C-alpha positions as MATLAB code, in Angstrom:
seq = 'WVPCYDCGRARPPRCHHCPLCKTCMLKRDHHCFFAGSCVGYRNHRFFYVFLIWAWTGCMYATLHGFPYIGYFLWPEMTYMDVLFPVAIARFLCGYTQFQAALSVTTLTCLLYFDVLAATFIFDHAWLITNGLTSFEKMFLKNSLEIRDSRTLGQKLRSVFGPYWAVSFFLPVHFLTEPLEDPQEVELANKAMHRRNSQMFKRSIDDLLQSTQNQNGLSASENFQQETSIPSSSLPNFTIENDVECRPSMDEPGTLGIPNSTITQAARIGSALTCPTPTVTTDGEVLTKSYPYWSWVPCYDCGRARPPRCHHCPLCKTCVLKRDHHCYFAGACVGYRNHRFFYVFLVWAFSGAVYGTLYGGPYIWYFLWPEMSYVDILFPVALLRSILGYLPLHIALTVTAVSFMVYFDGLAGLFIYAHTRLISWGATSFEKAFLRKSLEIKDARSLGLKIRAVFGPYWPVCFILPIHFFTEPQEDPVLWPDIQV';
ca = [
     -31.746   68.694  -57.373;
     -35.116   67.917  -58.949;
     -37.847   65.372  -58.108;
     -38.330   62.336  -60.338;
     -42.045   61.645  -60.648;
     -41.469   58.144  -62.021;
     -39.194   56.931  -59.200;
     -40.766   59.078  -56.489;
     -37.425   60.386  -55.250;
     -35.154   63.380  -55.623;
     -32.256   63.094  -58.034;
     -28.950   64.994  -58.172;
     -27.567   66.938  -61.155;
     -26.638   64.949  -64.297;
     -28.951   62.145  -63.165;
     -31.731   61.143  -65.575;
     -34.543   58.609  -65.594;
     -34.471   55.653  -67.992;
     -37.941   54.399  -68.988;
     -36.557   50.960  -69.898;
     -34.460   50.347  -66.768;
     -37.262   52.052  -64.779;
     -34.858   53.898  -62.494;
     -32.657   56.994  -62.388;
     -29.049   56.710  -63.542;
     -26.224   58.910  -62.312;
     -24.393   60.588  -65.207;
     -26.566   58.684  -67.680;
     -25.094   58.443  -71.164;
     -27.534   56.224  -73.073;
     -29.395   52.935  -72.880;
     -27.458   50.112  -74.525;
     -29.728   47.482  -76.044;
     -26.855   45.035  -76.526;
     -25.939   45.074  -72.819;
     -29.566   45.375  -71.710;
     -28.819   48.239  -69.324;
     -27.904   51.898  -69.167;
     -24.381   53.224  -69.599;
     -23.574   55.679  -66.838;
     -21.214   56.703  -64.054;
     -19.885   53.302  -62.976;
     -19.925   51.300  -66.221;
     -18.967   53.839  -68.907;
     -15.399   52.487  -68.829;
     -16.576   48.923  -69.468;
     -18.678   50.056  -72.411;
     -15.746   51.894  -74.001;
     -13.368   48.945  -73.497;
     -15.990   46.662  -75.051;
     -16.109   48.938  -78.119;
     -12.321   48.899  -78.462;
     -11.971   45.131  -78.329;
     -15.087   44.447  -80.419;
     -13.754   46.755  -83.145;
     -10.313   45.097  -82.919;
     -11.815   41.630  -83.314;
     -13.995   42.651  -86.240;
     -11.072   44.342  -87.996;
      -8.991   41.198  -87.514;
     -11.729   39.014  -89.048;
     -12.201   41.534  -91.899;
      -8.500   41.618  -92.771;
      -8.414   37.817  -92.822;
     -11.719   37.542  -94.695;
     -10.601   39.431  -97.808;
      -7.583   37.168  -98.548;
      -9.705   34.091  -97.863;
     -12.370   35.128 -100.371;
      -9.788   36.241 -102.925;
      -7.688   33.079 -102.663;
     -10.342   30.360 -102.210;
     -13.700   31.649 -103.474;
     -13.094   34.353 -106.072;
     -12.450   31.993 -109.050;
     -16.079   30.784 -108.789;
     -17.601   34.230 -108.130;
     -18.558   37.246 -110.251;
     -18.127   40.930 -109.528;
     -21.821   41.218 -108.610;
     -21.356   38.644 -105.842;
     -19.573   41.227 -103.695;
     -23.079   42.573 -102.936;
     -24.423   40.163 -100.334;
     -28.114   40.373 -101.463;
     -26.970   39.343 -104.967;
     -24.804   36.559 -103.545;
     -27.731   35.219 -101.475;
     -30.119   35.430 -104.472;
     -27.624   33.611 -106.724;
     -27.164   30.935 -104.058;
     -30.926   30.404 -103.812;
     -31.053   30.083 -107.614;
     -28.168   27.606 -107.587;
     -25.527   29.776 -109.310;
     -23.262   30.372 -106.280;
     -21.984   28.090 -103.546;
     -23.388   28.436 -100.046;
     -19.917   29.044  -98.607;
     -19.357   32.009 -100.934;
     -22.746   33.588 -100.132;
     -22.237   33.105  -96.390;
     -18.682   34.495  -96.477;
     -19.713   37.590  -98.454;
     -22.674   38.220  -96.108;
     -20.508   37.831  -92.998;
     -17.779   40.062  -94.380;
     -20.335   42.750  -95.269;
     -21.736   42.665  -91.716;
     -18.198   42.918  -90.348;
     -17.482   45.968  -92.507;
     -20.691   47.593  -91.269;
     -19.767   46.914  -87.644;
     -16.218   48.178  -88.225;
     -17.569   51.552  -89.299;
     -20.267   51.630  -86.589;
     -17.878   50.700  -83.757;
     -15.249   53.169  -84.976;
     -17.900   55.920  -85.011;
     -18.885   55.093  -81.437;
     -15.238   54.970  -80.332;
     -14.421   58.412  -81.729;
     -17.698   59.878  -80.466;
     -17.189   58.644  -76.897;
     -13.524   59.637  -76.980;
     -14.672   63.171  -77.765;
     -17.278   63.019  -74.982;
     -14.738   61.784  -72.410;
     -12.180   64.451  -73.333;
     -14.877   67.112  -72.966;
     -16.371   65.713  -69.759;
     -19.827   65.232  -71.318;
     -22.351   62.465  -71.907;
     -24.337   61.543  -75.016;
     -27.557   62.593  -73.276;
     -26.221   66.066  -72.507;
     -24.786   66.441  -75.991;
     -28.042   65.494  -77.730;
     -30.777   66.954  -75.527;
     -29.130   69.836  -73.649;
     -26.822   71.362  -76.260;
     -29.315   74.123  -77.151;
     -30.385   75.014  -73.604;
     -27.300   74.347  -71.483;
     -23.546   74.525  -71.958;
     -21.458   72.289  -69.711;
     -17.731   72.989  -69.392;
     -15.157   70.791  -67.672;
     -12.050   72.697  -66.537;
     -10.044   69.612  -65.558;
      -6.984   68.388  -67.401;
      -7.153   65.510  -69.869;
      -5.577   63.122  -67.349;
      -8.160   63.992  -64.708;
     -10.978   63.465  -67.203;
      -9.606   60.039  -68.102;
      -9.301   59.066  -64.446;
     -12.862   60.250  -63.799;
     -14.081   57.560  -66.217;
     -11.438   54.801  -66.159;
     -10.089   55.202  -62.619;
      -6.585   56.017  -61.323;
      -4.968   53.127  -63.208;
      -6.860   53.887  -66.388;
      -4.442   51.979  -68.657;
      -5.196   48.775  -66.688;
      -8.884   49.136  -67.575;
      -8.183   48.130  -71.188;
      -6.561   44.824  -70.198;
      -8.070   43.952  -66.811;
     -11.482   45.653  -66.488;
     -12.280   44.900  -62.842;
     -14.021   47.122  -60.306;
     -11.432   47.560  -57.570;
      -8.637   48.593  -59.967;
     -10.633   50.907  -62.236;
     -13.078   52.701  -59.936;
     -13.921   56.131  -61.426;
     -12.362   59.180  -59.760;
     -15.096   61.729  -60.322;
     -14.011   63.794  -57.281;
     -14.962   60.976  -54.866;
     -15.330   63.262  -51.841;
     -18.002   65.306  -53.585;
     -19.675   62.183  -54.929;
     -19.851   60.754  -51.400;
     -21.277   64.032  -50.115;
     -23.802   63.969  -52.934;
     -24.791   60.419  -52.003;
     -25.296   61.384  -48.353;
     -27.292   64.458  -49.346;
     -29.363   62.294  -51.670;
     -30.199   59.911  -48.822;
     -31.277   62.831  -46.624;
     -33.536   64.240  -49.302;
     -35.100   60.878  -50.130;
     -35.451   59.379  -46.666;
     -38.472   61.345  -45.449;
     -40.306   61.195  -48.774;
     -39.657   57.457  -49.188;
     -40.565   56.702  -45.570;
     -43.909   58.497  -45.987;
     -44.660   56.534  -49.165;
     -43.911   53.189  -47.463;
     -45.933   54.141  -44.366;
     -48.910   55.114  -46.515;
     -48.629   51.835  -48.411;
     -48.475   49.757  -45.240;
     -51.368   51.630  -43.636;
     -53.538   51.017  -46.692;
     -52.893   47.243  -46.552;
     -55.179   45.400  -44.116;
     -54.893   41.739  -43.166;
     -57.670   39.299  -42.433;
     -57.458   39.853  -38.655;
     -58.209   43.549  -38.990;
     -54.703   44.594  -38.055;
     -52.733   47.064  -40.117;
     -49.906   45.701  -42.195;
     -47.312   47.390  -39.976;
     -48.825   45.829  -36.803;
     -49.068   42.479  -38.530;
     -45.443   42.825  -39.531;
     -44.333   43.467  -35.948;
     -46.345   40.482  -34.664;
     -45.149   37.996  -37.297;
     -41.439   38.567  -36.798;
     -39.135   38.652  -33.805;
     -36.187   40.259  -35.585;
     -34.707   43.080  -33.501;
     -35.581   46.531  -34.770;
     -31.916   47.303  -35.361;
     -31.785   44.437  -37.871;
     -34.943   45.345  -39.765;
     -34.775   47.162  -43.110;
     -35.987   50.474  -41.689;
     -36.150   53.458  -44.029;
     -34.072   56.034  -42.178;
     -31.448   58.595  -43.144;
     -28.564   56.266  -42.300;
     -29.696   53.434  -44.596;
     -28.977   53.193  -48.323;
     -32.602   52.443  -49.146;
     -33.120   52.520  -52.906;
     -30.769   55.380  -53.711;
     -27.364   53.762  -54.023;
     -28.425   50.865  -56.288;
     -30.318   53.243  -58.553;
     -27.924   56.171  -58.675;
     -24.510   54.500  -58.411;
     -25.042   51.247  -60.277;
     -26.315   51.597  -63.841;
     -26.565   48.172  -65.353;
     -27.062   46.242  -62.098;
     -30.482   44.906  -61.353;
     -31.485   46.071  -57.886;
     -35.068   45.458  -56.816;
     -37.171   48.368  -58.107;
     -39.832   50.120  -56.049;
     -42.534   48.461  -58.155;
     -41.420   45.015  -56.942;
     -41.684   46.004  -53.273;
     -45.000   47.723  -53.982;
     -46.316   44.579  -55.663;
     -45.277   42.472  -52.692;
     -46.911   44.927  -50.295;
     -50.222   44.696  -52.116;
     -50.336   40.905  -51.881;
     -50.124   41.183  -48.104;
     -46.590   39.930  -47.417;
     -44.549   43.068  -47.892;
     -41.234   43.097  -46.082;
     -42.445   40.301  -43.821;
     -39.431   38.282  -42.765;
     -39.881   34.987  -40.885;
     -38.514   34.400  -37.420;
     -34.811   33.551  -37.752;
     -33.093   30.548  -36.240;
     -30.621   31.931  -33.700;
     -27.491   29.957  -32.809;
     -24.721   31.009  -30.444;
     -21.091   29.948  -30.779;
     -19.269   31.585  -27.901;
     -19.775   35.306  -28.381;
     -20.833   34.979  -32.032;
     -24.581   35.249  -32.625;
     -25.747   33.758  -35.944;
     -29.199   34.250  -37.448;
     -30.339   32.029  -40.298;
     -33.491   32.312  -42.392;
     -35.312   29.924  -44.728;
     -33.998   30.395  -48.254;
     -37.464   30.584  -49.796;
     -38.686   33.635  -47.867;
     -38.211   37.365  -47.541;
     -35.055   37.990  -45.522;
     -33.285   41.190  -44.453;
     -30.121   42.243  -46.252;
     -27.788   43.843  -43.724;
     -25.630   45.395  -46.446;
     -28.447   47.158  -48.309;
     -30.607   47.732  -45.233;
     -33.817   46.360  -46.767;
     -35.761   43.153  -47.154;
     -35.248   41.029  -50.232;
     -37.493   38.371  -51.787;
     -36.562   34.746  -52.537;
     -33.804   34.088  -55.104;
     -32.404   37.571  -54.496;
     -28.760   37.831  -53.407;
     -26.359   40.619  -52.546;
     -23.388   41.354  -54.797;
     -20.387   42.835  -52.934;
     -19.035   44.399  -56.156;
     -22.268   45.975  -57.391;
     -23.146   46.809  -53.755;
     -26.807   45.995  -54.251;
     -29.208   43.063  -54.170;
     -29.838   41.440  -57.547;
     -33.065   39.608  -58.274;
     -32.478   36.007  -59.442;
     -28.739   36.649  -59.345;
     -26.693   34.313  -61.521;
     -23.142   35.685  -61.256;
     -21.114   38.874  -61.545;
     -19.773   39.399  -65.068;
     -16.458   41.255  -65.140;
     -16.669   41.828  -68.892;
     -20.022   43.616  -68.625;
     -19.144   45.268  -65.314;
     -22.487   44.202  -63.812;
     -24.344   41.244  -62.370;
     -26.307   38.847  -64.550;
     -29.805   38.372  -63.152;
     -33.512   38.424  -63.798;
     -33.687   41.210  -66.378;
     -30.451   40.764  -68.329;
     -29.829   37.009  -68.359;
     -31.218   36.878  -71.895;
     -28.796   39.560  -73.106;
     -25.860   37.724  -71.546;
     -26.835   34.477  -73.295;
     -27.296   36.215  -76.658;
     -23.894   37.868  -76.202;
     -22.335   34.436  -75.609;
     -23.946   32.982  -78.738;
     -22.822   35.783  -81.045;
     -19.362   36.087  -79.457;
     -18.880   32.349  -79.921;
     -20.054   32.592  -83.541;
     -17.673   35.465  -84.254;
     -14.740   33.711  -82.589;
     -15.377   30.485  -84.532;
     -15.652   32.506  -87.748;
     -12.309   34.193  -87.048;
     -10.712   30.853  -86.176;
     -11.923   29.185  -89.380;
     -10.501   32.043  -91.439;
      -7.304   32.414  -89.406;
      -6.257   28.777  -89.713;
      -6.199   28.659  -93.555;
      -4.639   32.121  -93.642;
      -1.701   30.946  -91.517;
      -1.348   27.707  -93.470;
      -1.314   29.210  -96.980;
       0.316   32.597  -96.396;
       2.522   32.388  -93.299;
       3.530   28.738  -92.836;
       6.506   28.815  -95.290;
       8.256   31.244  -92.908;
       7.323   29.376  -89.721;
       8.455   26.259  -87.861;
       6.377   23.754  -85.929;
       7.188   25.313  -82.551;
       5.763   28.649  -83.753;
       2.203   27.355  -83.349;
       2.742   28.001  -79.616;
       2.168   31.746  -79.289;
       4.703   32.290  -76.414;
       7.396   30.735  -78.614;
       6.250   32.805  -81.604;
       6.381   36.035  -79.569;
       9.811   35.182  -78.152;
      11.236   34.357  -81.607;
       9.764   37.612  -82.931;
      11.471   39.611  -80.157;
      14.782   37.871  -80.918;
      14.398   38.642  -84.618;
      13.881   35.099  -85.944;
      10.213   35.596  -86.906;
       8.329   38.556  -88.480;
       6.091   40.472  -86.087;
       2.896   40.037  -88.117;
       3.267   36.237  -87.974;
       3.694   36.274  -84.188;
       0.643   38.542  -83.777;
      -1.481   36.367  -86.061;
      -0.534   33.176  -84.193;
      -1.284   34.897  -80.873;
      -4.677   36.145  -82.077;
      -5.709   32.734  -83.422;
      -4.552   31.061  -80.178;
      -6.686   33.403  -78.092;
      -9.679   32.819  -80.370;
      -9.317   29.045  -80.024;
      -9.223   29.513  -76.234;
     -12.294   31.761  -76.375;
     -14.106   29.220  -78.579;
     -13.767   26.615  -75.854;
     -14.593   29.027  -73.025;
     -17.678   30.506  -74.731;
     -18.869   27.063  -75.802;
     -18.570   25.854  -72.196;
     -20.563   28.861  -70.916;
     -23.268   28.347  -73.555;
     -23.592   24.678  -72.619;
     -23.741   25.474  -68.878;
     -26.341   28.243  -69.200;
     -28.442   26.174  -71.594;
     -28.670   23.497  -68.917;
     -29.454   26.090  -66.238;
     -32.286   27.569  -68.319;
     -33.696   24.102  -68.979;
     -33.611   23.424  -65.210;
     -35.040   26.825  -64.236;
     -32.069   27.432  -61.920;
     -29.133   29.856  -61.664;
     -25.370   29.436  -61.389;
     -25.473   30.781  -57.828;
     -28.052   28.211  -56.730;
     -26.250   25.330  -58.413;
     -22.842   26.331  -57.038;
     -23.747   27.235  -53.437;
     -27.106   25.575  -52.705;
     -26.937   22.210  -54.479;
     -26.040   20.325  -51.278;
     -28.517   22.040  -48.976;
     -31.463   22.837  -51.253;
     -33.001   21.276  -54.351;
     -34.970   23.621  -56.596;
     -37.415   22.104  -59.074;
     -39.218   23.909  -61.878;
     -42.424   22.149  -62.918;
     -42.931   24.165  -66.101;
     -42.465   22.894  -69.629;
     -39.312   23.707  -71.597;
     -41.135   26.355  -73.650;
     -42.298   28.177  -70.516;
     -38.795   28.045  -69.050;
     -37.387   29.592  -72.226;
     -40.025   32.351  -72.213;
     -39.266   32.975  -68.525;
     -35.781   34.112  -69.593;
     -36.115   35.338  -73.188;
     -39.715   36.585  -73.202;
     -42.741   35.570  -75.332;
     -41.045   36.250  -78.674;
     -37.816   34.531  -77.713;
     -36.460   33.967  -81.278;
     -36.541   37.756  -81.741;
     -34.138   38.106  -78.812;
     -31.304   36.567  -80.838;
     -31.812   38.989  -83.743;
     -33.157   42.129  -82.056;
     -32.411   42.027  -78.297;
     -34.557   44.889  -77.028;
     -36.614   45.189  -73.858;
     -40.214   45.544  -75.000;
     -40.025   42.488  -77.298;
     -38.141   40.176  -74.944;
     -39.352   40.993  -71.420;
     -39.129   37.848  -69.223;
     -42.424   36.092  -68.483;
     -41.922   35.194  -64.853;
     -43.185   36.347  -61.469;
     -40.011   37.663  -59.782;
     -41.673   37.915  -56.350;
     -43.869   34.860  -55.764;
     -42.265   32.220  -58.052;
     -45.468   30.120  -58.198;
     -43.972   27.418  -60.453;
     -40.873   26.742  -58.352;
     -40.780   23.868  -55.883;
     -38.173   23.664  -53.120;
];
């Protein structure tokens, strides 16, 4: 156990600080710029499954792209056009068609990603079978040797969970929870809370004592006077509460409120100040309700949370400006990764449309003579293939194209919905659960709303989605431009 001077807390073995996520990650592997979060203990399985299916999709588009170019475009091309810079230059000079230049460029990018994804797949397969992480392999190989004496099956279950084969087809939390000796992990979590509780409590007490209000009272006294919430319900920083440790150590990729956010709120004079709740009694059931646009206590996390912050039962933490929980990414979409989710949708939709446009002509010109009209339905094609009436490669091609057509519609629907949400300055959670009880208005211009999600250089986000270029321009604590 060593102290982390950036987070101000103790951290267990194999836990490392990420300067971009600004928190410590348990069993940190690396920071993924495409996902906008770290890959670690609880989302390594989702990252590996993403690599597998991304590589499969790119290989499918590559194998269909070569026949398409050879059959439709090659008669009007030269041998030099296989180099995409030459194809683009010849198109700009008017010697090559735009379709040929675009197809060659796309196919070249697919080949590059095929090799890159395959390299990552084999590298992480080696890491999983050896019980290591990329961080330990790169930075600790000369100073420390880590050996894992478990069997291969135990190593797989420590990453993909007990039903590890299900993780590749249905990557959900409750079926694929990692089995990294859960009893020891739980003991480590409890020990971590003990080590952090006193240190974190002292830091919060010092912060509250240094904050004075206009009446001359200390911030802690002001806090007790301004709220009538019972002490048992308040987010007190004791050994029993999962203060900031569990979201930071157990949930790489989720966006729990960092210490800096609470510190910022404390310095403006309203730290952890929850309003007086409205108490209603229905028989023996006591219900407390709070205004939505205020700091309210989270009874699951044991801490106060600012407006537009909601608890996720799967990530087990509060997520700032929570939109929804994404099962494909294995994390919530919120304040700091909404832009990465939208960029993922755009490029996934583009890739699926590209594969569909190539798959349709491929089936028509190469496979249709051996097919019947009912074979365009992939269940029928699979059944006829099993019975021996249709070749297997035709059934697989029809199935793949059918799934891509379905994904085209689904991704297009998500892009349309999130485009509207960004233009409104709202989230899916607020539109789905609060539209009848609360109306949220954003008075900013469209450009400011876009920069609030994608950052100041928002066009760069679609080409180079990295943190320091595309940090959101929005106040995640005060929300001065939002009207309720």
